[in-house]
N, CA, C and O atoms as a GROMACS GRO file, in nm:
protein
  484
    1GLY      N    1   1.371  -4.428   2.418
    1GLY     CA    2   1.264  -4.525   2.415
    1GLY      C    3   1.128  -4.458   2.415
    1GLY      O    4   1.117  -4.336   2.425
    2LYS      N    5   1.026  -4.540   2.403
    2LYS     CA    6   0.890  -4.491   2.404
    2LYS      C    7   0.856  -4.436   2.542
    2LYS      O    8   0.890  -4.497   2.643
    3PHE      N    9   0.789  -4.322   2.545
    3PHE     CA   10   0.751  -4.262   2.673
    3PHE      C   11   0.657  -4.354   2.748
    3PHE      O   12   0.568  -4.417   2.690
    4SER      N   13   0.677  -4.362   2.877
    4SER     CA   14   0.591  -4.442   2.962
    4SER      C   15   0.587  -4.378   3.100
    4SER      O   16   0.689  -4.370   3.168
    5LYS      N   17   0.470  -4.333   3.140
    5LYS     CA   18   0.456  -4.272   3.272
    5LYS      C   19   0.488  -4.373   3.382
    5LYS      O   20   0.555  -4.341   3.480
    6SER      N   21   0.439  -4.496   3.365
    6SER     CA   22   0.459  -4.597   3.469
    6SER      C   23   0.606  -4.636   3.484
    6SER      O   24   0.650  -4.668   3.595
    7ARG      N   25   0.683  -4.632   3.375
    7ARG     CA   26   0.826  -4.666   3.383
    7ARG      C   27   0.913  -4.542   3.406
    7ARG      O   28   1.034  -4.554   3.421
    8GLY      N   29   0.850  -4.424   3.410
    8GLY     CA   30   0.925  -4.301   3.433
    8GLY      C   31   1.010  -4.259   3.314
    8GLY      O   32   1.110  -4.190   3.330
    9VAL      N   33   0.970  -4.300   3.193
    9VAL     CA   34   1.043  -4.264   3.073
    9VAL      C   35   0.969  -4.151   3.003
    9VAL      O   36   0.853  -4.167   2.964
   10GLY      N   37   1.034  -4.037   2.987
   10GLY     CA   38   0.971  -3.925   2.920
   10GLY      C   39   1.018  -3.793   2.976
   10GLY      O   40   1.105  -3.788   3.063
   11VAL      N   41   0.959  -3.688   2.926
   11VAL     CA   42   0.984  -3.553   2.976
   11VAL      C   43   0.854  -3.510   3.042
   11VAL      O   44   0.753  -3.489   2.975
   12PHE      N   45   0.858  -3.496   3.173
   12PHE     CA   46   0.738  -3.464   3.249
   12PHE      C   47   0.745  -3.317   3.294
   12PHE      O   48   0.849  -3.252   3.280
   13GLY      N   49   0.634  -3.267   3.347
   13GLY     CA   50   0.623  -3.125   3.380
   13GLY      C   51   0.739  -3.070   3.460
   13GLY      O   52   0.793  -2.965   3.426
   14ASP      N   53   0.780  -3.139   3.567
   14ASP     CA   54   0.890  -3.088   3.648
   14ASP      C   55   1.021  -3.089   3.571
   14ASP      O   56   1.103  -2.998   3.587
   15MET      N   57   1.040  -3.190   3.488
   15MET     CA   58   1.162  -3.196   3.406
   15MET      C   59   1.162  -3.084   3.302
   15MET      O   60   1.264  -3.019   3.280
   16ALA      N   61   1.048  -3.062   3.239
   16ALA     CA   62   1.038  -2.956   3.138
   16ALA      C   63   1.068  -2.821   3.202
   16ALA      O   64   1.137  -2.738   3.143
   17LYS      N   65   1.016  -2.799   3.322
   17LYS     CA   66   1.040  -2.673   3.392
   17LYS      C   67   1.188  -2.655   3.422
   17LYS      O   68   1.242  -2.545   3.410
   18ASP      N   69   1.253  -2.764   3.462
   18ASP     CA   70   1.395  -2.757   3.499
   18ASP      C   71   1.486  -2.730   3.380
   18ASP      O   72   1.602  -2.692   3.400
   19THR      N   73   1.438  -2.748   3.257
   19THR     CA   74   1.522  -2.722   3.140
   19THR      C   75   1.548  -2.574   3.120
   19THR      O   76   1.646  -2.536   3.057
   20GLY      N   77   1.458  -2.490   3.176
   20GLY     CA   78   1.470  -2.346   3.153
   20GLY      C   79   1.409  -2.302   3.021
   20GLY      O   80   1.410  -2.183   2.989
   21ILE      N   81   1.355  -2.396   2.945
   21ILE     CA   82   1.287  -2.361   2.818
   21ILE      C   83   1.153  -2.298   2.855
   21ILE      O   84   1.076  -2.357   2.930
   22PRO      N   85   1.124  -2.178   2.802
   22PRO     CA   86   0.999  -2.111   2.837
   22PRO      C   87   0.875  -2.196   2.806
   22PRO      O   88   0.873  -2.271   2.709
   23ALA      N   89   0.775  -2.182   2.890
   23ALA     CA   90   0.651  -2.260   2.875
   23ALA      C   91   0.586  -2.240   2.739
   23ALA      O   92   0.529  -2.335   2.685
   24ASP      N   93   0.593  -2.120   2.682
   24ASP     CA   94   0.531  -2.097   2.551
   24ASP      C   95   0.597  -2.179   2.441
   24ASP      O   96   0.530  -2.220   2.346
   25ILE      N   97   0.726  -2.203   2.452
   25ILE     CA   98   0.793  -2.287   2.352
   25ILE      C   99   0.747  -2.431   2.366
   25ILE      O  100   0.724  -2.499   2.265
   26TRP      N  101   0.732  -2.478   2.490
   26TRP     CA  102   0.678  -2.613   2.512
   26TRP      C  103   0.536  -2.622   2.455
   26TRP      O  104   0.501  -2.720   2.389
   27ARG      N  105   0.454  -2.520   2.482
   27ARG     CA  106   0.316  -2.522   2.433
   27ARG      C  107   0.314  -2.530   2.281
   27ARG      O  108   0.242  -2.611   2.223
   28PHE      N  109   0.396  -2.445   2.217
   28PHE     CA  110   0.403  -2.447   2.071
   28PHE      C  111   0.441  -2.586   2.021
   28PHE      O  112   0.375  -2.640   1.932
   29TYR      N  113   0.546  -2.642   2.075
   29TYR     CA  114   0.596  -2.770   2.025
   29TYR      C  115   0.496  -2.882   2.048
   29TYR      O  116   0.474  -2.965   1.959
   30LEU      N  117   0.436  -2.887   2.164
   30LEU     CA  118   0.341  -2.993   2.193
   30LEU      C  119   0.217  -2.982   2.104
   30LEU      O  120   0.162  -3.084   2.061
   31LEU      N  121   0.172  -2.861   2.076
   31LEU     CA  122   0.060  -2.844   1.984
   31LEU      C  123   0.101  -2.880   1.841
   31LEU      O  124   0.023  -2.938   1.766
   32TYR      N  125   0.222  -2.845   1.804
   32TYR     CA  126   0.273  -2.877   1.672
   32TYR      C  127   0.284  -3.028   1.653
   32TYR      O  128   0.254  -3.081   1.546
   33LEU      N  129   0.327  -3.096   1.758
   33LEU     CA  130   0.354  -3.240   1.753
   33LEU      C  131   0.231  -3.325   1.781
   33LEU      O  132   0.233  -3.446   1.761
   34ARG      N  133   0.125  -3.262   1.827
   34ARG     CA  134   0.007  -3.335   1.873
   34ARG      C  135  -0.038  -3.440   1.771
   34ARG      O  136  -0.061  -3.408   1.654
   35PRO      N  137  -0.049  -3.564   1.816
   35PRO     CA  138  -0.085  -3.671   1.722
   35PRO      C  139  -0.232  -3.664   1.680
   35PRO      O  140  -0.316  -3.609   1.752
   36GLU      N  141  -0.259  -3.719   1.566
   36GLU     CA  142  -0.395  -3.723   1.512
   36GLU      C  143  -0.453  -3.863   1.522
   36GLU      O  144  -0.540  -3.899   1.442
   37GLY      N  145  -0.409  -3.943   1.615
   37GLY     CA  146  -0.463  -4.077   1.629
   37GLY      C  147  -0.355  -4.183   1.646
   37GLY      O  148  -0.386  -4.301   1.658
   38GLN      N  149  -0.230  -4.141   1.646
   38GLN     CA  150  -0.122  -4.234   1.668
   38GLN      C  151  -0.027  -4.172   1.771
   38GLN      O  152  -0.038  -4.054   1.805
   39ASP      N  153   0.066  -4.253   1.819
   39ASP     CA  154   0.164  -4.200   1.913
   39ASP      C  155   0.254  -4.101   1.842
   39ASP      O  156   0.279  -4.113   1.722
   40SER      N  157   0.302  -4.004   1.915
   40SER     CA  158   0.398  -3.910   1.858
   40SER      C  159   0.536  -3.943   1.914
   40SER      O  160   0.549  -4.008   2.018
   41VAL      N  161   0.636  -3.898   1.844
   41VAL     CA  162   0.774  -3.925   1.883
   41VAL      C  163   0.838  -3.794   1.922
   41VAL      O  164   0.838  -3.698   1.846
   42PHE      N  165   0.894  -3.790   2.043
   42PHE     CA  166   0.962  -3.670   2.093
   42PHE      C  167   1.111  -3.687   2.078
   42PHE      O  168   1.165  -3.794   2.106
   43SER      N  169   1.178  -3.582   2.035
   43SER     CA  170   1.324  -3.580   2.040
   43SER      C  171   1.369  -3.437   2.068
   43SER      O  172   1.307  -3.340   2.022
   44TRP      N  173   1.477  -3.425   2.143
   44TRP     CA  174   1.530  -3.293   2.176
   44TRP      C  175   1.572  -3.219   2.050
   44TRP      O  176   1.552  -3.099   2.038
   45SER      N  177   1.632  -3.292   1.954
   45SER     CA  178   1.677  -3.227   1.831
   45SER      C  179   1.558  -3.174   1.750
   45SER      O  180   1.568  -3.069   1.688
   46ASP      N  181   1.446  -3.249   1.751
   46ASP     CA  182   1.328  -3.202   1.679
   46ASP      C  183   1.267  -3.080   1.748
   46ASP      O  184   1.221  -2.987   1.681
   47LEU      N  185   1.266  -3.080   1.881
   47LEU     CA  186   1.219  -2.962   1.956
   47LEU      C  187   1.299  -2.839   1.914
   47LEU      O  188   1.242  -2.734   1.887
   48MET      N  189   1.433  -2.853   1.909
   48MET     CA  190   1.518  -2.742   1.871
   48MET      C  191   1.493  -2.700   1.726
   48MET      O  192   1.484  -2.581   1.695
   49LEU      N  193   1.481  -2.798   1.637
   49LEU     CA  194   1.458  -2.769   1.496
   49LEU      C  195   1.326  -2.696   1.474
   49LEU      O  196   1.322  -2.595   1.404
   50LYS      N  197   1.217  -2.745   1.534
   50LYS     CA  198   1.086  -2.682   1.517
   50LYS      C  199   1.083  -2.543   1.578
   50LYS      O  200   1.023  -2.451   1.523
   51ASN      N  201   1.148  -2.527   1.692
   51ASN     CA  202   1.154  -2.396   1.756
   51ASN      C  203   1.227  -2.297   1.665
   51ASN      O  204   1.181  -2.185   1.644
   52ASN      N  205   1.341  -2.340   1.612
   52ASN     CA  206   1.420  -2.249   1.530
   52ASN      C  207   1.359  -2.224   1.393
   52ASN      O  208   1.358  -2.110   1.346
   53SER      N  209   1.308  -2.329   1.328
   53SER     CA  210   1.260  -2.311   1.191
   53SER      C  211   1.116  -2.261   1.186
   53SER      O  212   1.086  -2.166   1.115
   54GLU      N  213   1.028  -2.324   1.260
   54GLU     CA  214   0.887  -2.289   1.253
   54GLU      C  215   0.854  -2.165   1.336
   54GLU      O  216   0.794  -2.069   1.287
   55LEU      N  217   0.893  -2.169   1.461
   55LEU     CA  218   0.852  -2.061   1.552
   55LEU      C  219   0.935  -1.935   1.529
   55LEU      O  220   0.879  -1.828   1.502
   56LEU      N  221   1.066  -1.946   1.538
   56LEU     CA  222   1.149  -1.826   1.528
   56LEU      C  223   1.158  -1.773   1.385
   56LEU      O  224   1.132  -1.655   1.361
   57ASN      N  225   1.193  -1.858   1.291
   57ASN     CA  226   1.210  -1.810   1.154
   57ASN      C  227   1.079  -1.767   1.090
   57ASN      O  228   1.068  -1.655   1.041
   58ASN      N  229   0.979  -1.855   1.091
   58ASN     CA  230   0.854  -1.823   1.023
   58ASN      C  231   0.777  -1.712   1.094
   58ASN      O  232   0.732  -1.617   1.029
   59LEU      N  233   0.761  -1.724   1.224
   59LEU     CA  234   0.689  -1.620   1.298
   59LEU      C  235   0.768  -1.489   1.294
   59LEU      O  236   0.710  -1.382   1.275
   60GLY      N  237   0.898  -1.498   1.313
   60GLY     CA  238   0.981  -1.377   1.308
   60GLY      C  239   0.973  -1.309   1.173
   60GLY      O  240   0.965  -1.186   1.165
   61ASN      N  241   0.975  -1.387   1.066
   61ASN     CA  242   0.963  -1.332   0.931
   61ASN      C  243   0.828  -1.264   0.911
   61ASN      O  244   0.820  -1.156   0.854
   62PHE      N  245   0.721  -1.329   0.959
   62PHE     CA  246   0.587  -1.271   0.947
   62PHE      C  247   0.580  -1.137   1.021
   62PHE      O  248   0.529  -1.038   0.967
   63ILE      N  249   0.630  -1.133   1.144
   63ILE     CA  250   0.626  -1.010   1.223
   63ILE      C  251   0.710  -0.901   1.156
   63ILE      O  252   0.667  -0.786   1.149
   64ASN      N  253   0.827  -0.936   1.106
   64ASN     CA  254   0.911  -0.839   1.038
   64ASN      C  255   0.841  -0.783   0.914
   64ASN      O  256   0.843  -0.662   0.891
   65ARG      N  257   0.780  -0.870   0.835
   65ARG     CA  258   0.710  -0.824   0.714
   65ARG      C  259   0.591  -0.734   0.749
   65ARG      O  260   0.568  -0.633   0.683
   66ALA      N  261   0.518  -0.771   0.853
   66ALA     CA  262   0.404  -0.687   0.895
   66ALA      C  263   0.454  -0.551   0.940
   66ALA      O  264   0.394  -0.449   0.905
   67GLY      N  265   0.562  -0.548   1.016
   67GLY     CA  266   0.618  -0.421   1.062
   67GLY      C  267   0.666  -0.336   0.945
   67GLY      O  268   0.644  -0.215   0.943
   68MET      N  269   0.733  -0.398   0.849
   68MET     CA  270   0.780  -0.324   0.732
   68MET      C  271   0.664  -0.269   0.651
   68MET      O  272   0.672  -0.157   0.600
   69PHE      N  273   0.556  -0.346   0.638
   69PHE     CA  274   0.438  -0.302   0.566
   69PHE      C  275   0.377  -0.179   0.633
   69PHE      O  276   0.341  -0.081   0.567
   70VAL      N  277   0.366  -0.184   0.766
   70VAL     CA  278   0.310  -0.072   0.840
   70VAL      C  279   0.398   0.051   0.825
   70VAL      O  280   0.348   0.162   0.808
   71CYS      N  281   0.528   0.032   0.831
   71CYS     CA  282   0.619   0.146   0.814
   71CYS      C  283   0.610   0.205   0.673
   71CYS      O  284   0.604   0.327   0.657
   72LYS      N  285   0.608   0.119   0.573
   72LYS     CA  286   0.609   0.164   0.434
   72LYS      C  287   0.480   0.234   0.393
   72LYS      O  288   0.483   0.337   0.326
   73PHE      N  289   0.365   0.178   0.434
   73PHE     CA  290   0.238   0.230   0.386
   73PHE      C  291   0.161   0.316   0.485
   73PHE      O  292   0.069   0.387   0.446
   74PHE      N  293   0.197   0.310   0.613
   74PHE     CA  294   0.119   0.383   0.714
   74PHE      C  295   0.206   0.467   0.807
   74PHE      O  296   0.162   0.503   0.917
   75GLY      N  297   0.327   0.498   0.766
   75GLY     CA  298   0.413   0.584   0.844
   75GLY      C  299   0.447   0.528   0.982
   75GLY      O  300   0.472   0.605   1.076
   76GLY      N  301   0.449   0.397   0.995
   76GLY     CA  302   0.488   0.334   1.121
   76GLY      C  303   0.379   0.328   1.226
   76GLY      O  304   0.405   0.288   1.340
   77THR      N  305   0.257   0.365   1.190
   77THR     CA  306   0.145   0.363   1.286
   77THR      C  307   0.030   0.281   1.226
   77THR      O  308  -0.013   0.304   1.113
   78VAL      N  309  -0.018   0.186   1.304
   78VAL     CA  310  -0.131   0.107   1.257
   78VAL      C  311  -0.254   0.196   1.261
   78VAL      O  312  -0.289   0.250   1.367
   79PRO      N  313  -0.322   0.213   1.146
   79PRO     CA  314  -0.439   0.302   1.144
   79PRO      C  315  -0.558   0.241   1.218
   79PRO      O  316  -0.567   0.119   1.235
   80ASP      N  317  -0.648   0.327   1.261
   80ASP     CA  318  -0.771   0.279   1.323
   80ASP      C  319  -0.847   0.193   1.223
   80ASP      O  320  -0.847   0.221   1.103
   81MET      N  321  -0.910   0.090   1.273
   81MET     CA  322  -0.984  -0.001   1.187
   81MET      C  323  -1.127   0.050   1.173
   81MET      O  324  -1.193   0.084   1.271
   82VAL      N  325  -1.173   0.054   1.050
   82VAL     CA  326  -1.311   0.091   1.022
   82VAL      C  327  -1.379  -0.032   0.964
   82VAL      O  328  -1.344  -0.078   0.855
   83LEU      N  329  -1.476  -0.085   1.038
   83LEU     CA  330  -1.544  -0.206   0.995
   83LEU      C  331  -1.664  -0.175   0.907
   83LEU      O  332  -1.746  -0.088   0.938
   84THR      N  333  -1.674  -0.247   0.797
   84THR     CA  334  -1.791  -0.235   0.711
   84THR      C  335  -1.899  -0.329   0.764
   84THR      O  336  -1.874  -0.408   0.856
   85ALA      N  337  -2.017  -0.322   0.707
   85ALA     CA  338  -2.125  -0.412   0.746
   85ALA      C  339  -2.086  -0.557   0.718
   85ALA      O  340  -2.118  -0.646   0.797
   86ASP      N  341  -2.017  -0.582   0.606
   86ASP     CA  342  -1.970  -0.718   0.575
   86ASP      C  343  -1.869  -0.766   0.680
   86ASP      O  344  -1.872  -0.882   0.721
   87ASP      N  345  -1.780  -0.678   0.722
   87ASP     CA  346  -1.682  -0.714   0.825
   87ASP      C  347  -1.753  -0.755   0.954
   87ASP      O  348  -1.716  -0.853   1.018
   88LYS      N  349  -1.854  -0.678   0.991
   88LYS     CA  350  -1.927  -0.708   1.115
   88LYS      C  351  -2.002  -0.840   1.106
   88LYS      O  352  -2.008  -0.916   1.203
   89ARG      N  353  -2.059  -0.869   0.989
   89ARG     CA  354  -2.127  -0.998   0.970
   89ARG      C  355  -2.027  -1.114   0.980
   89ARG      O  356  -2.055  -1.217   1.040
   90LEU      N  357  -1.910  -1.095   0.920
   90LEU     CA  358  -1.808  -1.199   0.925
   90LEU      C  359  -1.763  -1.222   1.070
   90LEU      O  360  -1.751  -1.337   1.113
   91LEU      N  361  -1.739  -1.116   1.144
   91LEU     CA  362  -1.698  -1.130   1.284
   91LEU      C  363  -1.806  -1.198   1.368
   91LEU      O  364  -1.775  -1.277   1.457
   92ALA      N  365  -1.931  -1.167   1.340
   92ALA     CA  366  -2.041  -1.232   1.413
   92ALA      C  367  -2.043  -1.381   1.382
   92ALA      O  368  -2.063  -1.463   1.472
   93ARG      N  369  -2.022  -1.417   1.257
   93ARG     CA  370  -2.022  -1.559   1.217
   93ARG      C  371  -1.904  -1.632   1.281
   93ARG      O  372  -1.919  -1.744   1.330
   94VAL      N  373  -1.787  -1.570   1.279
   94VAL     CA  374  -1.669  -1.630   1.341
   94VAL      C  375  -1.692  -1.650   1.490
   94VAL      O  376  -1.652  -1.752   1.546
   95THR      N  377  -1.755  -1.554   1.554
   95THR     CA  378  -1.786  -1.565   1.697
   95THR      C  379  -1.875  -1.685   1.725
   95THR      O  380  -1.852  -1.759   1.820
   96VAL      N  381  -1.977  -1.704   1.642
   96VAL     CA  382  -2.067  -1.820   1.656
   96VAL      C  383  -1.989  -1.950   1.641
   96VAL      O  384  -2.005  -2.042   1.720
   97GLU      N  385  -1.905  -1.957   1.539
   97GLU     CA  386  -1.827  -2.078   1.514
   97GLU      C  387  -1.730  -2.107   1.628
   97GLU      O  388  -1.715  -2.222   1.669
   98LEU      N  389  -1.665  -2.003   1.679
   98LEU     CA  390  -1.572  -2.022   1.791
   98LEU      C  391  -1.644  -2.070   1.917
   98LEU      O  392  -1.591  -2.154   1.990
   99ARG      N  393  -1.762  -2.018   1.942
   99ARG     CA  394  -1.840  -2.064   2.058
   99ARG      C  395  -1.876  -2.211   2.042
   99ARG      O  396  -1.865  -2.288   2.138
  100GLN      N  397  -1.918  -2.252   1.923
  100GLN     CA  398  -1.952  -2.392   1.899
  100GLN      C  399  -1.828  -2.480   1.915
  100GLN      O  400  -1.836  -2.587   1.975
  101TYR      N  401  -1.717  -2.437   1.863
  101TYR     CA  402  -1.591  -2.509   1.874
  101TYR      C  403  -1.555  -2.528   2.022
  101TYR      O  404  -1.518  -2.638   2.064
  102HIS      N  405  -1.566  -2.422   2.099
  102HIS     CA  406  -1.536  -2.428   2.242
  102HIS      C  407  -1.629  -2.526   2.313
  102HIS      O  408  -1.585  -2.604   2.398
  103GLN      N  409  -1.757  -2.523   2.279
  103GLN     CA  410  -1.854  -2.615   2.340
  103GLN      C  411  -1.819  -2.760   2.307
  103GLN      O  412  -1.829  -2.847   2.393
  104LEU      N  413  -1.779  -2.786   2.184
  104LEU     CA  414  -1.741  -2.922   2.146
  104LEU      C  415  -1.615  -2.967   2.219
  104LEU      O  416  -1.605  -3.083   2.260
  105LEU      N  417  -1.519  -2.879   2.236
  105LEU     CA  418  -1.399  -2.913   2.313
  105LEU      C  419  -1.434  -2.947   2.457
  105LEU      O  420  -1.381  -3.042   2.514
  106GLU      N  421  -1.525  -2.869   2.515
  106GLU     CA  422  -1.568  -2.897   2.652
  106GLU      C  423  -1.638  -3.032   2.661
  106GLU      O  424  -1.621  -3.106   2.758
  107LYS      N  425  -1.718  -3.065   2.559
  107LYS     CA  426  -1.789  -3.194   2.556
  107LYS      C  427  -1.688  -3.308   2.551
  107LYS      O  428  -1.703  -3.408   2.622
  108VAL      N  429  -1.586  -3.295   2.467
  108VAL     CA  430  -1.482  -3.397   2.457
  108VAL      C  431  -1.412  -3.413   2.590
  108VAL      O  432  -1.388  -3.526   2.635
  109ARG      N  433  -1.378  -3.302   2.655
  109ARG     CA  434  -1.310  -3.309   2.785
  109ARG      C  435  -1.400  -3.376   2.888
  109ARG      O  436  -1.353  -3.459   2.966
  110TRP      N  437  -1.528  -3.341   2.888
  110TRP     CA  438  -1.621  -3.399   2.986
  110TRP      C  439  -1.631  -3.550   2.965
  110TRP      O  440  -1.627  -3.626   3.061
  111VAL      N  441  -1.643  -3.593   2.839
  111VAL     CA  442  -1.654  -3.737   2.810
  111VAL      C  443  -1.525  -3.807   2.850
  111VAL      O  444  -1.529  -3.915   2.910
  112ALA      N  445  -1.410  -3.747   2.817
  112ALA     CA  446  -1.282  -3.810   2.848
  112ALA      C  447  -1.259  -3.820   2.998
  112ALA      O  448  -1.193  -3.914   3.043
  113GLU      N  449  -1.310  -3.726   3.075
  113GLU     CA  450  -1.286  -3.724   3.219
  113GLU      C  451  -1.395  -3.793   3.300
  113GLU      O  452  -1.384  -3.804   3.422
  114SER      N  453  -1.500  -3.839   3.234
  114SER     CA  454  -1.613  -3.900   3.305
  114SER      C  455  -1.603  -4.052   3.297
  114SER      O  456  -1.624  -4.111   3.191
  115PRO      N  457  -1.571  -4.116   3.411
  115PRO     CA  458  -1.564  -4.262   3.409
  115PRO      C  459  -1.700  -4.323   3.382
  115PRO      O  460  -1.802  -4.276   3.432
  116GLY      N  461  -1.701  -4.428   3.302
  116GLY     CA  462  -1.824  -4.500   3.275
  116GLY      C  463  -1.913  -4.437   3.170
  116GLY      O  464  -2.019  -4.492   3.139
  117VAL      N  465  -1.874  -4.323   3.114
  117VAL     CA  466  -1.955  -4.260   3.009
  117VAL      C  467  -1.918  -4.322   2.877
  117VAL      O  468  -1.800  -4.332   2.842
  118GLU      N  469  -2.016  -4.364   2.803
  118GLU     CA  470  -1.994  -4.423   2.671
  118GLU      C  471  -1.925  -4.320   2.582
  118GLU      O  472  -1.973  -4.208   2.569
  119GLN      N  473  -1.813  -4.358   2.522
  119GLN     CA  474  -1.735  -4.264   2.444
  119GLN      C  475  -1.761  -4.274   2.294
  119GLN      O  476  -1.689  -4.213   2.215
  120GLY      N  477  -1.862  -4.349   2.253
  120GLY     CA  478  -1.898  -4.353   2.112
  120GLY      C  479  -1.977  -4.228   2.077
  120GLY      O  480  -2.059  -4.183   2.157
  121TRP      N  481  -1.954  -4.173   1.963
  121TRP     CA  482  -2.022  -4.050   1.921
  121TRP      C  483  -2.131  -4.091   1.831
  121TRP      O  484  -2.205  -4.006   1.781
   0.00000   0.00000   0.00000
């Protein structure tokens, strides 16, 4: 059925912990499933499917390919990174954007947690 905290229907923190499923897998799945404005549907079979197909297969494949690339072209050792002026400008810009993103997330959290604050943007 539909999750309901008041009716005790759902998978809650203590229940999730008791499953023995590592917290990082829960984090991955909950972020993957996070709704964009509608309710999301949880199922144990979908948790298993997403963990196996998205997290293990795709991430595992990416890591394996990266490792093979390093072995093939760099003798198994990741070379020191030499940043160009363009690289440094890009990193500076990304840093600015990440700071702004973080500030906006904090603003959303503050508005959501502040009773009586108008939530219209």
